[in-house]
PDB file of the backbone (N, CA, C, O) and the ligand in Angstrom, with CONECT records:
HET     ZN  A 101       1
ATOM      1  N   MET A   1     103.761  79.173 121.378  1.00  0.00           N
ATOM      2  CA  MET A   1     102.971  78.426 120.533  1.00  0.00           C
ATOM      3  C   MET A   1     101.521  78.859 120.565  1.00  0.00           C
ATOM      4  O   MET A   1     100.855  78.809 119.531  1.00  0.00           O
ATOM      5  N   ARG A   2     101.006  79.279 121.697  1.00  0.00           N
ATOM      6  CA  ARG A   2      99.646  79.791 121.756  1.00  0.00           C
ATOM      7  C   ARG A   2      99.433  81.112 120.969  1.00  0.00           C
ATOM      8  O   ARG A   2      98.392  81.325 120.348  1.00  0.00           O
ATOM      9  N   THR A   3     100.460  81.982 121.023  1.00  0.00           N
ATOM     10  CA  THR A   3     100.302  83.220 120.345  1.00  0.00           C
ATOM     11  C   THR A   3     100.329  82.956 118.826  1.00  0.00           C
ATOM     12  O   THR A   3      99.650  83.669 118.087  1.00  0.00           O
ATOM     13  N   ARG A   4     101.077  81.974 118.342  1.00  0.00           N
ATOM     14  CA  ARG A   4     101.069  81.582 116.954  1.00  0.00           C
ATOM     15  C   ARG A   4      99.676  81.188 116.520  1.00  0.00           C
ATOM     16  O   ARG A   4      99.189  81.649 115.488  1.00  0.00           O
ATOM     17  N   THR A   5      99.011  80.311 117.326  1.00  0.00           N
ATOM     18  CA  THR A   5      97.641  79.868 117.033  1.00  0.00           C
ATOM     19  C   THR A   5      96.724  81.105 117.060  1.00  0.00           C
ATOM     20  O   THR A   5      95.859  81.222 116.192  1.00  0.00           O
ATOM     21  N   ALA A   6      96.873  81.996 117.984  1.00  0.00           N
ATOM     22  CA  ALA A   6      95.997  83.211 118.010  1.00  0.00           C
ATOM     23  C   ALA A   6      96.191  84.007 116.776  1.00  0.00           C
ATOM     24  O   ALA A   6      95.224  84.491 116.188  1.00  0.00           O
ATOM     25  N   VAL A   7      97.437  84.163 116.357  1.00  0.00           N
ATOM     26  CA  VAL A   7      97.677  85.000 115.163  1.00  0.00           C
ATOM     27  C   VAL A   7      97.050  84.295 113.923  1.00  0.00           C
ATOM     28  O   VAL A   7      96.509  84.960 113.040  1.00  0.00           O
ATOM     29  N   LEU A   8      97.128  82.983 113.874  1.00  0.00           N
ATOM     30  CA  LEU A   8      96.550  82.274 112.728  1.00  0.00           C
ATOM     31  C   LEU A   8      95.026  82.396 112.702  1.00  0.00           C
ATOM     32  O   LEU A   8      94.415  82.557 111.646  1.00  0.00           O
ATOM     33  N   LEU A   9      94.394  82.309 113.968  1.00  0.00           N
ATOM     34  CA  LEU A   9      92.964  82.390 114.001  1.00  0.00           C
ATOM     35  C   LEU A   9      92.450  83.835 113.566  1.00  0.00           C
ATOM     36  O   LEU A   9      91.439  83.995 112.883  1.00  0.00           O
ATOM     37  N   THR A  10      93.227  84.835 114.020  1.00  0.00           N
ATOM     38  CA  THR A  10      92.781  86.165 113.615  1.00  0.00           C
ATOM     39  C   THR A  10      92.983  86.408 112.181  1.00  0.00           C
ATOM     40  O   THR A  10      92.316  87.280 111.623  1.00  0.00           O
ATOM     41  N   ALA A  11      93.901  85.667 111.498  1.00  0.00           N
ATOM     42  CA  ALA A  11      94.106  85.777 110.079  1.00  0.00           C
ATOM     43  C   ALA A  11      92.989  85.005 109.330  1.00  0.00           C
ATOM     44  O   ALA A  11      92.568  85.412 108.247  1.00  0.00           O
ATOM     45  N   VAL A  12      92.527  83.905 109.916  1.00  0.00           N
ATOM     46  CA  VAL A  12      91.562  83.070 109.133  1.00  0.00           C
ATOM     47  C   VAL A  12      90.127  83.498 109.401  1.00  0.00           C
ATOM     48  O   VAL A  12      89.282  83.346 108.519  1.00  0.00           O
ATOM     49  N   VAL A  13      89.807  84.037 110.607  1.00  0.00           N
ATOM     50  CA  VAL A  13      88.443  84.309 110.898  1.00  0.00           C
ATOM     51  C   VAL A  13      87.811  85.360 109.903  1.00  0.00           C
ATOM     52  O   VAL A  13      86.677  85.142 109.476  1.00  0.00           O
ATOM     53  N   PRO A  14      88.512  86.513 109.512  1.00  0.00           N
ATOM     54  CA  PRO A  14      87.923  87.419 108.607  1.00  0.00           C
ATOM     55  C   PRO A  14      87.594  86.709 107.258  1.00  0.00           C
ATOM     56  O   PRO A  14      86.547  86.959 106.659  1.00  0.00           O
ATOM     57  N   ALA A  15      88.502  85.829 106.802  1.00  0.00           N
ATOM     58  CA  ALA A  15      88.260  85.194 105.572  1.00  0.00           C
ATOM     59  C   ALA A  15      87.078  84.182 105.632  1.00  0.00           C
ATOM     60  O   ALA A  15      86.366  83.976 104.649  1.00  0.00           O
ATOM     61  N   ALA A  16      86.907  83.577 106.797  1.00  0.00           N
ATOM     62  CA  ALA A  16      85.757  82.725 106.998  1.00  0.00           C
ATOM     63  C   ALA A  16      84.441  83.386 107.039  1.00  0.00           C
ATOM     64  O   ALA A  16      83.420  82.842 106.620  1.00  0.00           O
ATOM     65  N   VAL A  17      84.481  84.609 107.567  1.00  0.00           N
ATOM     66  CA  VAL A  17      83.291  85.359 107.709  1.00  0.00           C
ATOM     67  C   VAL A  17      82.711  85.761 106.329  1.00  0.00           C
ATOM     68  O   VAL A  17      81.498  85.820 106.130  1.00  0.00           O
ATOM     69  N   GLY A  18      83.626  86.029 105.409  1.00  0.00           N
ATOM     70  CA  GLY A  18      83.232  86.329 104.038  1.00  0.00           C
ATOM     71  C   GLY A  18      82.453  87.615 103.979  1.00  0.00           C
ATOM     72  O   GLY A  18      82.945  88.647 104.438  1.00  0.00           O
ATOM     73  N   ALA A  19      81.245  87.593 103.427  1.00  0.00           N
ATOM     74  CA  ALA A  19      80.463  88.786 103.208  1.00  0.00           C
ATOM     75  C   ALA A  19      79.690  89.222 104.432  1.00  0.00           C
ATOM     76  O   ALA A  19      78.889  90.154 104.367  1.00  0.00           O
ATOM     77  N   ALA A  20      79.927  88.544 105.564  1.00  0.00           N
ATOM     78  CA  ALA A  20      79.200  88.896 106.759  1.00  0.00           C
ATOM     79  C   ALA A  20      79.734  90.171 107.290  1.00  0.00           C
ATOM     80  O   ALA A  20      80.827  90.601 106.924  1.00  0.00           O
ATOM     81  N   VAL A  21      78.938  90.817 108.195  1.00  0.00           N
ATOM     82  CA  VAL A  21      79.274  92.012 108.818  1.00  0.00           C
ATOM     83  C   VAL A  21      79.595  91.813 110.206  1.00  0.00           C
ATOM     84  O   VAL A  21      78.895  91.052 110.874  1.00  0.00           O
ATOM     85  N   LEU A  22      80.585  92.417 110.717  1.00  0.00           N
ATOM     86  CA  LEU A  22      80.989  92.279 112.102  1.00  0.00           C
ATOM     87  C   LEU A  22      80.958  93.626 112.794  1.00  0.00           C
ATOM     88  O   LEU A  22      81.562  94.591 112.326  1.00  0.00           O
ATOM     89  N   ALA A  23      80.286  93.682 113.856  1.00  0.00           N
ATOM     90  CA  ALA A  23      80.271  94.869 114.710  1.00  0.00           C
ATOM     91  C   ALA A  23      80.559  94.488 116.121  1.00  0.00           C
ATOM     92  O   ALA A  23      79.890  93.634 116.702  1.00  0.00           O
ATOM     93  N   LEU A  24      81.592  95.144 116.693  1.00  0.00           N
ATOM     94  CA  LEU A  24      81.991  94.791 117.977  1.00  0.00           C
ATOM     95  C   LEU A  24      82.214  96.078 118.818  1.00  0.00           C
ATOM     96  O   LEU A  24      82.854  97.025 118.361  1.00  0.00           O
ATOM     97  N   LYS A  25      81.661  96.084 120.077  1.00  0.00           N
ATOM     98  CA  LYS A  25      81.872  97.171 120.912  1.00  0.00           C
ATOM     99  C   LYS A  25      82.752  96.744 122.071  1.00  0.00           C
ATOM    100  O   LYS A  25      82.389  95.866 122.854  1.00  0.00           O
ATOM    101  N   ALA A  26      83.874  97.354 122.166  1.00  0.00           N
ATOM    102  CA  ALA A  26      84.777  96.949 123.273  1.00  0.00           C
ATOM    103  C   ALA A  26      85.358  98.244 123.823  1.00  0.00           C
ATOM    104  O   ALA A  26      85.893  99.043 123.054  1.00  0.00           O
ATOM    105  N   GLY A  27      85.268  98.484 125.170  1.00  0.00           N
ATOM    106  CA  GLY A  27      85.777  99.627 125.792  1.00  0.00           C
ATOM    107  C   GLY A  27      85.095 100.846 125.264  1.00  0.00           C
ATOM    108  O   GLY A  27      83.866 100.921 125.252  1.00  0.00           O
ATOM    109  N   HIS A  28      85.864 101.796 124.828  1.00  0.00           N
ATOM    110  CA  HIS A  28      85.345 103.030 124.327  1.00  0.00           C
ATOM    111  C   HIS A  28      85.616 103.143 122.818  1.00  0.00           C
ATOM    112  O   HIS A  28      85.832 104.238 122.298  1.00  0.00           O
ATOM    113  N   TRP A  29      85.600 101.973 122.113  1.00  0.00           N
ATOM    114  CA  TRP A  29      85.711 102.027 120.709  1.00  0.00           C
ATOM    115  C   TRP A  29      84.678 100.988 120.133  1.00  0.00           C
ATOM    116  O   TRP A  29      84.282 100.024 120.789  1.00  0.00           O
ATOM    117  N   GLN A  30      84.295 101.259 118.906  1.00  0.00           N
ATOM    118  CA  GLN A  30      83.344 100.276 118.165  1.00  0.00           C
ATOM    119  C   GLN A  30      84.070  99.956 116.912  1.00  0.00           C
ATOM    120  O   GLN A  30      84.542 100.827 116.182  1.00  0.00           O
ATOM    121  N   LEU A  31      84.151  98.618 116.672  1.00  0.00           N
ATOM    122  CA  LEU A  31      84.757  98.059 115.482  1.00  0.00           C
ATOM    123  C   LEU A  31      83.666  97.650 114.549  1.00  0.00           C
ATOM    124  O   LEU A  31      82.746  96.937 114.951  1.00  0.00           O
ATOM    125  N   TYR A  32      83.737  98.086 113.287  1.00  0.00           N
ATOM    126  CA  TYR A  32      82.789  97.655 112.255  1.00  0.00           C
ATOM    127  C   TYR A  32      83.512  97.147 111.102  1.00  0.00           C
ATOM    128  O   TYR A  32      84.394  97.838 110.593  1.00  0.00           O
ATOM    129  N   VAL A  33      83.198  95.931 110.617  1.00  0.00           N
ATOM    130  CA  VAL A  33      83.945  95.273 109.508  1.00  0.00           C
ATOM    131  C   VAL A  33      82.947  94.723 108.526  1.00  0.00           C
ATOM    132  O   VAL A  33      82.064  93.951 108.899  1.00  0.00           O
ATOM    133  N   ASP A  34      83.073  95.102 107.302  1.00  0.00           N
ATOM    134  CA  ASP A  34      82.362  94.398 106.194  1.00  0.00           C
ATOM    135  C   ASP A  34      83.333  94.349 104.999  1.00  0.00           C
ATOM    136  O   ASP A  34      84.491  94.746 105.126  1.00  0.00           O
ATOM    137  N   ARG A  35      82.886  93.891 103.911  1.00  0.00           N
ATOM    138  CA  ARG A  35      83.850  93.676 102.802  1.00  0.00           C
ATOM    139  C   ARG A  35      84.347  94.973 102.073  1.00  0.00           C
ATOM    140  O   ARG A  35      85.250  94.978 101.236  1.00  0.00           O
ATOM    141  N   HIS A  36      83.644  96.074 102.498  1.00  0.00           N
ATOM    142  CA  HIS A  36      84.091  97.362 101.918  1.00  0.00           C
ATOM    143  C   HIS A  36      84.962  98.165 102.740  1.00  0.00           C
ATOM    144  O   HIS A  36      85.693  98.998 102.203  1.00  0.00           O
ATOM    145  N   ARG A  37      84.957  97.984 104.089  1.00  0.00           N
ATOM    146  CA  ARG A  37      85.702  98.791 105.013  1.00  0.00           C
ATOM    147  C   ARG A  37      85.892  98.157 106.374  1.00  0.00           C
ATOM    148  O   ARG A  37      85.184  97.227 106.760  1.00  0.00           O
ATOM    149  N   ILE A  38      86.848  98.678 107.074  1.00  0.00           N
ATOM    150  CA  ILE A  38      87.056  98.363 108.487  1.00  0.00           C
ATOM    151  C   ILE A  38      87.087  99.752 109.193  1.00  0.00           C
ATOM    152  O   ILE A  38      87.911 100.606 108.867  1.00  0.00           O
ATOM    153  N   GLU A  39      86.225  99.934 110.103  1.00  0.00           N
ATOM    154  CA  GLU A  39      86.037 101.251 110.849  1.00  0.00           C
ATOM    155  C   GLU A  39      86.216 101.046 112.299  1.00  0.00           C
ATOM    156  O   GLU A  39      85.713 100.069 112.854  1.00  0.00           O
ATOM    157  N   LEU A  40      86.932 101.951 112.955  1.00  0.00           N
ATOM    158  CA  LEU A  40      87.095 102.013 114.373  1.00  0.00           C
ATOM    159  C   LEU A  40      86.660 103.365 114.790  1.00  0.00           C
ATOM    160  O   LEU A  40      87.349 104.364 114.583  1.00  0.00           O
ATOM    161  N   THR A  41      85.469 103.387 115.401  1.00  0.00           N
ATOM    162  CA  THR A  41      84.904 104.692 115.779  1.00  0.00           C
ATOM    163  C   THR A  41      84.912 104.755 117.303  1.00  0.00           C
ATOM    164  O   THR A  41      84.755 103.761 118.011  1.00  0.00           O
ATOM    165  N   PRO A  42      85.114 106.040 117.773  1.00  0.00           N
ATOM    166  CA  PRO A  42      85.118 106.278 119.254  1.00  0.00           C
ATOM    167  C   PRO A  42      83.659 106.218 119.809  1.00  0.00           C
ATOM    168  O   PRO A  42      82.695 106.543 119.117  1.00  0.00           O
ATOM    169  N   ARG A  43      83.560 105.806 121.026  1.00  0.00           N
ATOM    170  CA  ARG A  43      82.246 105.823 121.756  1.00  0.00           C
ATOM    171  C   ARG A  43      82.384 106.587 122.989  1.00  0.00           C
ATOM    172  O   ARG A  43      83.502 106.781 123.466  1.00  0.00           O
ATOM    173  N   PRO A  44      81.258 107.064 123.572  1.00  0.00           N
ATOM    174  CA  PRO A  44      81.323 107.805 124.826  1.00  0.00           C
ATOM    175  C   PRO A  44      81.905 106.959 125.974  1.00  0.00           C
ATOM    176  O   PRO A  44      81.668 105.756 126.086  1.00  0.00           O
ATOM    177  N   ARG A  45      82.655 107.638 126.792  1.00  0.00           N
ATOM    178  CA  ARG A  45      83.183 106.926 127.892  1.00  0.00           C
ATOM    179  C   ARG A  45      82.206 106.927 129.086  1.00  0.00           C
ATOM    180  O   ARG A  45      81.662 107.967 129.457  1.00  0.00           O
ATOM    181  N   ARG A  46      82.001 105.761 129.665  1.00  0.00           N
ATOM    182  CA  ARG A  46      81.077 105.633 130.865  1.00  0.00           C
ATOM    183  C   ARG A  46      81.629 106.417 132.038  1.00  0.00           C
ATOM    184  O   ARG A  46      80.854 106.874 132.879  1.00  0.00           O
ATOM    185  N   SER A  47      82.975 106.595 132.128  1.00  0.00           N
ATOM    186  CA  SER A  47      83.531 107.245 133.214  1.00  0.00           C
ATOM    187  C   SER A  47      83.567 108.812 133.066  1.00  0.00           C
ATOM    188  O   SER A  47      84.076 109.517 133.938  1.00  0.00           O
ATOM    189  N   CYS A  48      83.020 109.305 131.959  1.00  0.00           N
ATOM    190  CA  CYS A  48      83.123 110.692 131.674  1.00  0.00           C
ATOM    191  C   CYS A  48      82.231 111.431 132.736  1.00  0.00           C
ATOM    192  O   CYS A  48      81.128 110.987 133.057  1.00  0.00           O
ATOM    193  N   ARG A  49      82.752 112.560 133.255  1.00  0.00           N
ATOM    194  CA  ARG A  49      82.055 113.394 134.256  1.00  0.00           C
ATOM    195  C   ARG A  49      80.978 114.200 133.596  1.00  0.00           C
ATOM    196  O   ARG A  49      79.955 114.464 134.227  1.00  0.00           O
ATOM    197  N   ASN A  50      81.144 114.590 132.408  1.00  0.00           N
ATOM    198  CA  ASN A  50      80.159 115.459 131.782  1.00  0.00           C
ATOM    199  C   ASN A  50      78.909 114.745 131.233  1.00  0.00           C
ATOM    200  O   ASN A  50      77.796 115.221 131.460  1.00  0.00           O
ATOM    201  N   CYS A  51      79.059 113.641 130.535  1.00  0.00           N
ATOM    202  CA  CYS A  51      77.902 113.036 129.881  1.00  0.00           C
ATOM    203  C   CYS A  51      77.609 111.637 130.561  1.00  0.00           C
ATOM    204  O   CYS A  51      76.531 111.091 130.326  1.00  0.00           O
ATOM    205  N   ARG A  52      78.483 111.073 131.349  1.00  0.00           N
ATOM    206  CA  ARG A  52      78.302 109.788 132.042  1.00  0.00           C
ATOM    207  C   ARG A  52      77.952 108.725 131.064  1.00  0.00           C
ATOM    208  O   ARG A  52      77.112 107.883 131.382  1.00  0.00           O
ATOM    209  N   GLY A  53      78.541 108.694 129.874  1.00  0.00           N
ATOM    210  CA  GLY A  53      78.282 107.631 128.935  1.00  0.00           C
ATOM    211  C   GLY A  53      77.212 107.871 127.946  1.00  0.00           C
ATOM    212  O   GLY A  53      77.050 107.084 127.014  1.00  0.00           O
ATOM    213  N   ALA A  54      76.459 108.940 128.105  1.00  0.00           N
ATOM    214  CA  ALA A  54      75.312 109.227 127.182  1.00  0.00           C
ATOM    215  C   ALA A  54      75.830 109.823 125.877  1.00  0.00           C
ATOM    216  O   ALA A  54      75.131 109.730 124.868  1.00  0.00           O
ATOM    217  N   GLY A  55      77.015 110.430 125.842  1.00  0.00           N
ATOM    218  CA  GLY A  55      77.517 110.941 124.602  1.00  0.00           C
ATOM    219  C   GLY A  55      77.240 112.359 124.361  1.00  0.00           C
ATOM    220  O   GLY A  55      77.770 112.924 123.405  1.00  0.00           O
ATOM    221  N   GLY A  56      76.411 113.007 125.195  1.00  0.00           N
ATOM    222  CA  GLY A  56      76.021 114.391 124.998  1.00  0.00           C
ATOM    223  C   GLY A  56      74.906 114.795 125.895  1.00  0.00           C
ATOM    224  O   GLY A  56      74.504 114.047 126.787  1.00  0.00           O
ATOM    225  N   TRP A  57      74.390 115.997 125.661  1.00  0.00           N
ATOM    226  CA  TRP A  57      73.339 116.454 126.473  1.00  0.00           C
ATOM    227  C   TRP A  57      72.514 117.432 125.644  1.00  0.00           C
ATOM    228  O   TRP A  57      72.974 117.955 124.628  1.00  0.00           O
ATOM    229  N   TRP A  58      71.276 117.668 126.103  1.00  0.00           N
ATOM    230  CA  TRP A  58      70.314 118.475 125.384  1.00  0.00           C
ATOM    231  C   TRP A  58      70.532 119.943 125.761  1.00  0.00           C
ATOM    232  O   TRP A  58      70.685 120.241 126.946  1.00  0.00           O
ATOM    233  N   ILE A  59      70.551 120.889 124.781  1.00  0.00           N
ATOM    234  CA  ILE A  59      70.615 122.282 125.079  1.00  0.00           C
ATOM    235  C   ILE A  59      69.157 122.820 124.892  1.00  0.00           C
ATOM    236  O   ILE A  59      68.496 122.586 123.881  1.00  0.00           O
ATOM    237  N   GLY A  60      68.717 123.551 125.939  1.00  0.00           N
ATOM    238  CA  GLY A  60      67.278 124.025 125.903  1.00  0.00           C
ATOM    239  C   GLY A  60      67.057 125.101 124.899  1.00  0.00           C
ATOM    240  O   GLY A  60      67.921 125.451 124.095  1.00  0.00           O
ATOM    241  N   GLY A  61      65.873 125.608 124.980  1.00  0.00           N
ATOM    242  CA  GLY A  61      65.460 126.651 124.085  1.00  0.00           C
ATOM    243  C   GLY A  61      64.258 126.182 123.237  1.00  0.00           C
ATOM    244  O   GLY A  61      63.777 125.064 123.418  1.00  0.00           O
ATOM    245  N   PRO A  62      63.793 127.003 122.349  1.00  0.00           N
ATOM    246  CA  PRO A  62      62.602 126.612 121.583  1.00  0.00           C
ATOM    247  C   PRO A  62      62.891 125.500 120.634  1.00  0.00           C
ATOM    248  O   PRO A  62      61.995 124.718 120.316  1.00  0.00           O
ATOM    249  N   PHE A  63      64.123 125.393 120.160  1.00  0.00           N
ATOM    250  CA  PHE A  63      64.518 124.227 119.254  1.00  0.00           C
ATOM    251  C   PHE A  63      65.716 123.504 119.892  1.00  0.00           C
ATOM    252  O   PHE A  63      66.877 123.813 119.625  1.00  0.00           O
ATOM    253  N   PRO A  64      65.374 122.520 120.751  1.00  0.00           N
ATOM    254  CA  PRO A  64      66.418 121.886 121.490  1.00  0.00           C
ATOM    255  C   PRO A  64      67.376 121.045 120.537  1.00  0.00           C
ATOM    256  O   PRO A  64      66.909 120.402 119.597  1.00  0.00           O
ATOM    257  N   GLU A  65      68.626 121.074 120.797  1.00  0.00           N
ATOM    258  CA  GLU A  65      69.596 120.343 120.083  1.00  0.00           C
ATOM    259  C   GLU A  65      70.453 119.574 121.095  1.00  0.00           C
ATOM    260  O   GLU A  65      70.588 119.917 122.270  1.00  0.00           O
ATOM    261  N   MET A  66      71.049 118.447 120.498  1.00  0.00           N
ATOM    262  CA  MET A  66      71.954 117.703 121.293  1.00  0.00           C
ATOM    263  C   MET A  66      73.362 118.118 121.057  1.00  0.00           C
ATOM    264  O   MET A  66      73.829 118.113 119.918  1.00  0.00           O
ATOM    265  N   GLU A  67      74.063 118.483 122.114  1.00  0.00           N
ATOM    266  CA  GLU A  67      75.523 118.810 121.960  1.00  0.00           C
ATOM    267  C   GLU A  67      76.344 117.603 122.270  1.00  0.00           C
ATOM    268  O   GLU A  67      76.178 116.974 123.316  1.00  0.00           O
ATOM    269  N   ALA A  68      77.226 117.275 121.371  1.00  0.00           N
ATOM    270  CA  ALA A  68      78.148 116.141 121.581  1.00  0.00           C
ATOM    271  C   ALA A  68      79.221 116.421 122.644  1.00  0.00           C
ATOM    272  O   ALA A  68      79.788 117.510 122.739  1.00  0.00           O
ATOM    273  N   CYS A  69      79.463 115.359 123.442  1.00  0.00           N
ATOM    274  CA  CYS A  69      80.476 115.498 124.456  1.00  0.00           C
ATOM    275  C   CYS A  69      81.916 115.347 123.802  1.00  0.00           C
ATOM    276  O   CYS A  69      82.108 114.663 122.797  1.00  0.00           O
ATOM    277  N   GLY A  70      82.783 115.964 124.385  1.00  0.00           N
ATOM    278  CA  GLY A  70      84.155 115.935 123.848  1.00  0.00           C
ATOM    279  C   GLY A  70      84.940 114.623 124.096  1.00  0.00           C
ATOM    280  O   GLY A  70      86.016 114.402 123.541  1.00  0.00           O
ATOM    281  N   CYS A  71      84.326 113.733 124.988  1.00  0.00           N
ATOM    282  CA  CYS A  71      85.054 112.569 125.340  1.00  0.00           C
ATOM    283  C   CYS A  71      85.089 111.613 124.065  1.00  0.00           C
ATOM    284  O   CYS A  71      85.986 110.775 123.965  1.00  0.00           O
ATOM    285  N   TRP A  72      84.167 111.740 123.157  1.00  0.00           N
ATOM    286  CA  TRP A  72      84.211 110.930 121.929  1.00  0.00           C
ATOM    287  C   TRP A  72      84.240 111.762 120.659  1.00  0.00           C
ATOM    288  O   TRP A  72      84.784 111.309 119.652  1.00  0.00           O
ATOM    289  N   SER A  73      83.681 112.947 120.668  1.00  0.00           N
ATOM    290  CA  SER A  73      83.567 113.646 119.458  1.00  0.00           C
ATOM    291  C   SER A  73      84.934 114.258 119.017  1.00  0.00           C
ATOM    292  O   SER A  73      85.152 114.546 117.841  1.00  0.00           O
ATOM    293  N   GLY A  74      85.839 114.441 120.008  1.00  0.00           N
ATOM    294  CA  GLY A  74      87.170 115.012 119.715  1.00  0.00           C
ATOM    295  C   GLY A  74      88.181 113.995 119.248  1.00  0.00           C
ATOM    296  O   GLY A  74      89.271 114.355 118.803  1.00  0.00           O
ATOM    297  N   ARG A  75      87.841 112.766 119.344  1.00  0.00           N
ATOM    298  CA  ARG A  75      88.795 111.652 118.987  1.00  0.00           C
ATOM    299  C   ARG A  75      88.550 111.365 117.492  1.00  0.00           C
ATOM    300  O   ARG A  75      87.455 111.563 116.965  1.00  0.00           O
ATOM    301  N   HIS A  76      89.656 110.873 116.817  1.00  0.00           N
ATOM    302  CA  HIS A  76      89.624 110.541 115.434  1.00  0.00           C
ATOM    303  C   HIS A  76      88.990 109.211 115.180  1.00  0.00           C
ATOM    304  O   HIS A  76      89.026 108.313 116.022  1.00  0.00           O
ATOM    305  N   GLU A  77      88.398 109.087 113.995  1.00  0.00           N
ATOM    306  CA  GLU A  77      87.817 107.800 113.599  1.00  0.00           C
ATOM    307  C   GLU A  77      88.865 107.165 112.553  1.00  0.00           C
ATOM    308  O   GLU A  77      89.395 107.809 111.648  1.00  0.00           O
ATOM    309  N   LEU A  78      89.052 105.963 112.788  1.00  0.00           N
ATOM    310  CA  LEU A  78      90.009 105.199 111.863  1.00  0.00           C
ATOM    311  C   LEU A  78      89.250 104.418 110.892  1.00  0.00           C
ATOM    312  O   LEU A  78      88.339 103.683 111.274  1.00  0.00           O
ATOM    313  N   ARG A  79      89.593 104.538 109.557  1.00  0.00           N
ATOM    314  CA  ARG A  79      88.854 103.813 108.495  1.00  0.00           C
ATOM    315  C   ARG A  79      89.799 103.339 107.450  1.00  0.00           C
ATOM    316  O   ARG A  79      90.597 104.091 106.890  1.00  0.00           O
ATOM    317  N   LEU A  80      89.673 101.959 107.186  1.00  0.00           N
ATOM    318  CA  LEU A  80      90.436 101.365 106.055  1.00  0.00           C
ATOM    319  C   LEU A  80      89.537 100.988 105.020  1.00  0.00           C
ATOM    320  O   LEU A  80      88.587 100.270 105.334  1.00  0.00           O
ATOM    321  N   ARG A  81      89.678 101.358 103.812  1.00  0.00           N
ATOM    322  CA  ARG A  81      88.844 100.934 102.716  1.00  0.00           C
ATOM    323  C   ARG A  81      89.396  99.721 102.099  1.00  0.00           C
ATOM    324  O   ARG A  81      90.594  99.661 101.825  1.00  0.00           O
ATOM    325  N   LEU A  82      88.544  98.698 101.854  1.00  0.00           N
ATOM    326  CA  LEU A  82      89.030  97.401 101.314  1.00  0.00           C
ATOM    327  C   LEU A  82      88.526  97.341  99.871  1.00  0.00           C
ATOM    328  O   LEU A  82      89.311  97.623  98.965  1.00  0.00           O
ATOM    329  N   LEU A  83      87.327  97.007  99.615  1.00  0.00           N
ATOM    330  CA  LEU A  83      86.815  96.870  98.223  1.00  0.00           C
ATOM    331  C   LEU A  83      86.080  98.140  97.915  1.00  0.00           C
ATOM    332  O   LEU A  83      85.451  98.726  98.796  1.00  0.00           O
ATOM    333  N   PRO A  84      86.149  98.571  96.694  1.00  0.00           N
ATOM    334  CA  PRO A  84      85.436  99.823  96.354  1.00  0.00           C
ATOM    335  C   PRO A  84      83.892  99.521  96.239  1.00  0.00           C
ATOM    336  O   PRO A  84      83.483  98.477  95.732  1.00  0.00           O
ATOM    337  N   VAL A  85      83.072 100.487  96.736  1.00  0.00           N
ATOM    338  CA  VAL A  85      81.673 100.319  96.630  1.00  0.00           C
ATOM    339  C   VAL A  85      81.275 100.486  95.129  1.00  0.00           C
ATOM    340  O   VAL A  85      81.710 101.433  94.474  1.00  0.00           O
ATOM    341  N   PRO A  86      80.460  99.572  94.612  1.00  0.00           N
ATOM    342  CA  PRO A  86      80.086  99.711  93.236  1.00  0.00           C
ATOM    343  C   PRO A  86      79.294 101.026  92.978  1.00  0.00           C
ATOM    344  O   PRO A  86      78.519 101.452  93.834  1.00  0.00           O
ATOM    345  N   PRO A  87      79.496 101.673  91.782  1.00  0.00           N
ATOM    346  CA  PRO A  87      78.794 102.898  91.569  1.00  0.00           C
ATOM    347  C   PRO A  87      77.333 102.714  91.456  1.00  0.00           C
ATOM    348  O   PRO A  87      76.842 101.674  91.015  1.00  0.00           O
ATOM    349  N   TRP A  88      76.625 103.752  91.865  1.00  0.00           N
ATOM    350  CA  TRP A  88      75.098 103.740  91.791  1.00  0.00           C
ATOM    351  C   TRP A  88      74.717 103.845  90.338  1.00  0.00           C
ATOM    352  O   TRP A  88      75.201 104.734  89.638  1.00  0.00           O
ATOM    353  N   PRO A  89      73.857 102.954  89.863  1.00  0.00           N
ATOM    354  CA  PRO A  89      73.476 103.099  88.452  1.00  0.00           C
ATOM    355  C   PRO A  89      72.761 104.439  88.094  1.00  0.00           C
ATOM    356  O   PRO A  89      71.965 104.976  88.865  1.00  0.00           O
ATOM    357  N   ASP A  90      73.083 104.919  86.930  1.00  0.00           N
ATOM    358  CA  ASP A  90      72.502 106.214  86.444  1.00  0.00           C
ATOM    359  C   ASP A  90      71.077 106.137  86.014  1.00  0.00           C
ATOM    360  O   ASP A  90      70.363 107.139  86.009  1.00  0.00           O
ATOM    361  N   GLU A  91      70.632 104.895  85.632  1.00  0.00           N
ATOM    362  CA  GLU A  91      69.285 104.759  85.165  1.00  0.00           C
ATOM    363  C   GLU A  91      68.314 104.482  86.289  1.00  0.00           C
ATOM    364  O   GLU A  91      68.686 103.790  87.237  1.00  0.00           O
ATOM    365  N   PRO A  92      67.110 104.973  86.241  1.00  0.00           N
ATOM    366  CA  PRO A  92      66.090 104.657  87.260  1.00  0.00           C
ATOM    367  C   PRO A  92      65.803 103.169  87.284  1.00  0.00           C
ATOM    368  O   PRO A  92      65.906 102.498  86.257  1.00  0.00           O
ATOM    369  N   PRO A  93      65.444 102.647  88.445  1.00  0.00           N
ATOM    370  CA  PRO A  93      65.252 101.149  88.499  1.00  0.00           C
ATOM    371  C   PRO A  93      64.034 100.634  87.804  1.00  0.00           C
ATOM    372  O   PRO A  93      63.938  99.424  87.597  1.00  0.00           O
ATOM    373  N   PHE A  94      63.004 101.544  87.390  1.00  0.00           N
ATOM    374  CA  PHE A  94      61.832 101.112  86.757  1.00  0.00           C
ATOM    375  C   PHE A  94      61.645 101.884  85.514  1.00  0.00           C
ATOM    376  O   PHE A  94      60.671 101.668  84.794  1.00  0.00           O
TER     377      PHE A  94
HETATM  378 ZN    ZN A 101      81.425 112.430 127.758  1.00  0.00          ZN2+
END
């Protein structure tokens, strides 16, 4: 019975949120929900030996760049498109 209530709540909550945006960070994933898409993106692991949760490190030289760690950059991002984004108007706004 409790699982049935939980399933009903998970089905009702997104409808009640409506146009609101939901962003949730749990574990090593980030969930982003709005009316146009649902995204599940990987985050750096705090237990990673290389970056220790920072997500990367700086490479020295005259033009320093940040190199992404493989603990999150090698994983796939999941995206579900819901409503299409309206096209950008061709006319200038003024
Ligand atoms: Zn890492």
